[in-house]
Every structure is written in structure tokens, then in C-alpha cells.
N, C-alpha and C positions, 0 to 999 in steps of 0.2 A: 605397420609396414613402411619400409624407407621409400622415399621419394625417387622416382627414376626420371631424369631430365635429359632430354636430347641436347647435346653440345656440339654445336657446328663450327668448324674450323674454316675461316675464311682467310684468303691471302692477305688483303689489305682493305677490303671493303665491307667489313662487317656492319658497320653503322648504316651504310647505304641499303644493304639487304635487310636488315632489320626494319628500317624505316618503310621499305617497299611492302614487306610482309605485314606490318601492322596496318598498313593503309589499305590492304586488300581484304583481309579477314575481319569480319565483325567481332565485337567483344575482345578486341586485341589492343595491347598498349605495352609501351616500353616501361619497365619497372626500375631499372638502373642502368647506368653505364659508368664504368671505372676505365681510366685510361693509363697506359704506360707513362711513367714518369722519367726522371732524371737517370735512374738506374739503367735504363735501356735506352740510350740516346738515339739510336737507330729507329726506335719505334715510338719516340715519344709522341703523344697526343693520339696515338691510334688506340683502338678498343682492346683493353686487356680482358674485360668481360662486359657483355651486355646480357641482362636478364630481361626477358620480354614474354608476353602471353600471345599466342594466337588461339582465338576463339576459347580463351580460359584455360589453355594448355600452357605450362611453362616450358621455356626454352632458354638456352644460353648460347652466346656467340663469343668469338674471339678473332682478332687479327693476329694469326700465328705465323704468317708467311707462306711461301709456296710449296713447302715440302710435302703437305698432304692434300692434294685436291680431291674433290668430290668425285665419286664414281657411282654407277647405277647400282652398285651393291647396297646402297642405302637410299631410300626414297621416302617421300611422305604421301600417303593416299589420302584424298580428299573426296569424301562422300558427299555428292551435291544432292539437293533437294529435287531440283528439276533442270531442264535443258538451259534455261536462262542462266542459272548459276553456273553450270558447266561452261557455257559460252563466256561469261564474264570473267571467271577465274582462269580459264584457259588463255583468253586474250591478254589479261594482265600479266600473268606469269610467263607466258611464252614471248611477250614483247622483248625484243632483243635477245631471246633465248632460241631454243631449237625444238621444234616439235619432234615427238617420236612416234612409234607405233601403238595402237591399242590404248590410247588415253594418256601416254607417258609423254613427258617434255622434260626438258632441262632449261631452268631459267637462266638470266644473263649471268649468274654467279656460278653455274655449272651444277647446282642442286637439282636433283631429280623429283618430279612430282608425278602422281597419278591422279588424274581429274576424272572422277567417274559419277555417273548418276546412281543414287541408290536403288532405283528400280531395276537397274541391270542385273543385280544378283538374282532376283526373282526369275528372270529369263534364263539364266544359266542353270538354275537349280531345279528346272522343270523335271518331272519324273520320266518324261518322254525324251529319251536320248537323241532322237531325230531332231526335235525342237531345239534343244540345247546345242547340238552340232551346227544347225543352220544359224543360230545366233552368233556362235563362235566364228563360223566362216565370214559372216557379215562384219564382225569386229575386226578380224584380221585384215581387212581392206581399209580400216580407218586410221587416221591419226587422232584428231579430236573425236571423242565418243559422240555419236548422234543417236539419241533413243529412237527417233521415227524409223530409221531403217533397221535397227535391231528389233523393233516391235513388229515390223513388216515380215522380217525373216522369221521371228517366233510364230507369226500367224500363217507362215507358209506362203507368204507372197515373196517371189524370188526378186532379188535386187540385181540390176544389170550395172 
């Protein structure tokens, strides 16, 4: 089967973004960086391609210019083990970025992320539609996902 690798187009800060991402996620590293040379004097020294891994998954990045900014149409979902991991990743990725609703954020480069706890899917998939609805209502009031209020909603404790 062929490899499918996400390729991220940055304006002119791919190296900064790659360095941030590999510093945040465990089991991550930069594999290679190639740079524009004399053939493109305006871009000389900028990242032509950066190959890197985030938690063992390969990505590529480029400094391609401002023509194609990121939109929410593409995002990366990060399934976190616990609330501490949600908090840590949210804080690091949202630093100089912008929080969104329901666990979404845009980092300082404009890339969208969904930072969610793995346990959340269990609450949403309950066979009792009333419980799932209460969890959904609680989540819709959040920016960063907080498991304790979601669990309370699931348990029928109303959140004010």
C-alpha cells in the first residue's frame, strides 16, 4: 500500500512550526530539512521540504508563500489519554493561537487542531440518547474540553 503523508504549506515559518510540533509531541523528530537555493533567490534559505515525525507519524512541510493559508477544512485530531494531556497540549498549541469551540483551536501558524480526551467518545456513544445529548450540551459550552463536567452531564448532574 502506498504511503499517505500530510504535507503542510506554511507561508514562511515552516521550520519554526516543525520545531514547535516536535517539541510538544512525544516520539517526534525532524528527519530532514532541505532549503531553497540560488535557483529561487527570494526564497533562498527557506524550507523547501521538512520531513518530520509526530508521535511516529510522518509529515512534510514547505515554506510556500501566502497563497494557500490553512483553513478549518483540515485539522489534526489528537486523542489524549487524560485531562492532564489535554491541558498540556491545549496550552502549548494555543499559545499565541486562538481557542475555538468544542476542543478546537488554531495554533499561531493558523493550523487547526482538535484536542480531545479518548474517554469522551464513550460518553457520546452511550445507547441512552438522553445521556449522549446531555454530554453534547455540556461540550457545546466549552472551548478546551474538560472531562469532569462532561462526566457530570453523563451522570445526570446538571452543570450551571
